[in-house]
N, C-alpha and C positions, 0 to 999 in steps of 0.2 A: 709836199706832205705836211701841210700846216695845221690840219684839223686835230683837235684834242678828242680822242675817242676812248671813252671809259666804259669798261664792263663792270657792273656792280654784281657781285658774286656772293652766294651764300645759300645755306639750306632754308627750307620753308620755316618762317618764324625767326630768322636771324636778325631782322630789323631793317631790311632794305627799304621798306616803305617809310620808316621813321627817319632815316638819315638822308634819303634822296632829295627832299625839298631843299635842304641846306647845300647839298652838292650842286643842285640845279642853280641855286642862287650864286654860288661861288664861281661856277664855270660859265654862267650866263648862257647856258645851252639846255636844250630840252631833254627830258627823260623819255625814252621811247619804249613802250611796252608792245610786244607783238600782237597781243589781243586787241589793244586800242587801235593799232595801225591797221589791222585786218578789218575791223569794223568800219574804220574811216574810209579805207580803200573801196570797200563794198558799197558804202553809202555814196561815195563820190563817183562810182562807176568807172574807176580807172581800168586800164587794160588788165592789170594783174588782179584788181579787185573783182572784175567780172569772172576771171578764171576761178578765183577763190569761192565766189558765190555759187558758181555751177557745181563745184566739188561739194560744198556744204549742203546744197539742196539735194544732191544725189546721195547724201549720207556718207561721203568719202572723206578721208583725212586730207587736210591741206598739206601738201608735201613741202619739203625743205626748199625746193626751187621756187615755189610760189611765195613762201615766207621771205626768202632772200630778195625776190623781186619787189615785194611790198616795202621792205626796208630800203632798197635802192631808190624806189620812187620817193619815199618819205625824206630821205637824207638829201635829196636834190632841192628841198624847199629852203627858203631864205633863213629860217631860224636855226638851221643846221650848218650854216656857213662856216662857223668857227669850231664847231664840234657838236657832240651829242653823247648821251649816256644810254647804254643798253642794259635793260633790266629783264631778266628771265630768258635771255637769248644771248649766246648759243647754249643749248642744253646737252649737246653731244659733241664729240670730237669732229664728227662728220660735218655738223653744222658750223663749227669753228673754222674748219678748212674752207667750206663754201663761203663763209663770211669773208675770210682773208682774200679769197680769189676775187670776190665782188669789189672789195675795198681797193684792191691792187689796181683794178681797172680805172679807178678814180685817183690814183696816186696817194692812197691813204693806207694807214696801218692802225691796228688797235694800239693805243698809246699806253694804257695802264689797266690793270685788273685789280680791284680792291675786293678781297675776300673777307666777308664778315664771318668770323669763326665762333661757333657755339657748340659745346658738347651735346650730343644727341639726347641725353637723358633730361636735359633742361628744356627741350623744345616742346614736349607734350603740353606742359602748363601754358607756355606762350601761345601755342597754336590753338588749343581748345578754348582759350579765353578771348580769342581775337574776334572783333567785330569791325566791319568795314562799311564806309560810306561809298555807295556804288559809283556815283558820278564823279567824285573827286579822288577816290582812292585813299582818303584819310582813314587811318587805322587807329582803333581803340582797343583797350584790353580791360576785361572785367575787373582785374585786380590792380594791374600796373598803371593803366591810363584810362580810367573809366570816363564816359561822357558825363556832362553835368546832370543829365536827366536820370542817371542811375543812382539809386540810394545805397547800393552796396549790400543790401540784405536780401532782397527778393530774387527770384529766379530771373536771370537776364532774358529779355525777349524783345521783339521788334516794337512792342508797345512802350517799354521803358529804356530802350537803348536808342537814343536819337543823336544825330550829328549836332555838335555844338554850334556850328555856323548856320546851318539851314533848318535845323529841327526835323529833318527828314529821317525816317527809320533807317537804322543800320541793319546789316545782314551778316550772316556767317556763311563762309564758303562751304559747300557740301563736303569737301575733302578735308576740312579743318576739324577732324575727329580723331580720337584715340585709335580707332580701327584703321583709318586710312593712312595715318602718319607713317607707320613702319614701312609701307610700300613706297611712299613718297621719298623717304630717307634712303631706302635701298636703291631707288632709281637715281637719286642725287649722288650717292657715293659710287655707284657702279658706272653711271653714264656721264655725269656732269663733272665730278672732281677730276677725272683724267684730262679735262681741258687745261687745267693748270700746268700739267706736264707738257702739253702741246706748246704752251707759250714760255716754258721754263728757260729755254736757250736765250730768249730775248731779254730776260731779267726784268719783266714788266709786272710781275705778280707781287702784290703786297698783302699781308694779312693784318687784320685788325681784330682785337679781342672784343667781341660783341657781347660778352658776358659781364657787362658793367653798366653803370648808369648811361642812359641813352645820350646825355649831354657829352659824356666822355667819349662815347663811340663816335659821335659827330665830330668832336674835336680831333680825334685821331685820324678820321677819314679826311678832314679838311687839310690837315698837315701834309697829306700825301699828294695834294693837288698842286 
């Protein structure tokens, strides 16, 4: 049971995308996003990727068993040899239990959960001002971390919100809106937060105040590694 397996936890807009690059650097381990893994497995034509592709083409949801299978395939790769970071998974207690069972087969356990904690009422501004670079996942914010291309006065758009490194247009997720956020937070508190209780007995859950300067949030996260 030598691998360091970290779950990065927090509501939408908590800052997971901002702190994860430094965590990746410190752990020397990859950050795994289920969306990215799913697309890669489909593109590579792995056994589980083919299953996922069939389901998506049929308009069906990709079940937890397929997602767990994709994670299992991914963590067998060389870059996950010493550990990995899960971001955005598990989202329910059932998924956490399925993840535990899969890891157990490989003599692994979740080592640590870092929860980025932010009061709900502060998330609206964070979420609605967020713009993302699609291929890298780099995250910007109209007020707090604007790209160099934005002058701060005009209406933000794909024309004036460009990635600092590539110059490519940034985009806003369709659910990063004031209308969508309450439902996302309801799902987070109702389905995702109970995961912390699931791992409570093992005393591996740590909370970081994410309502402070991002440099301090990063510092507090790195101290826990």
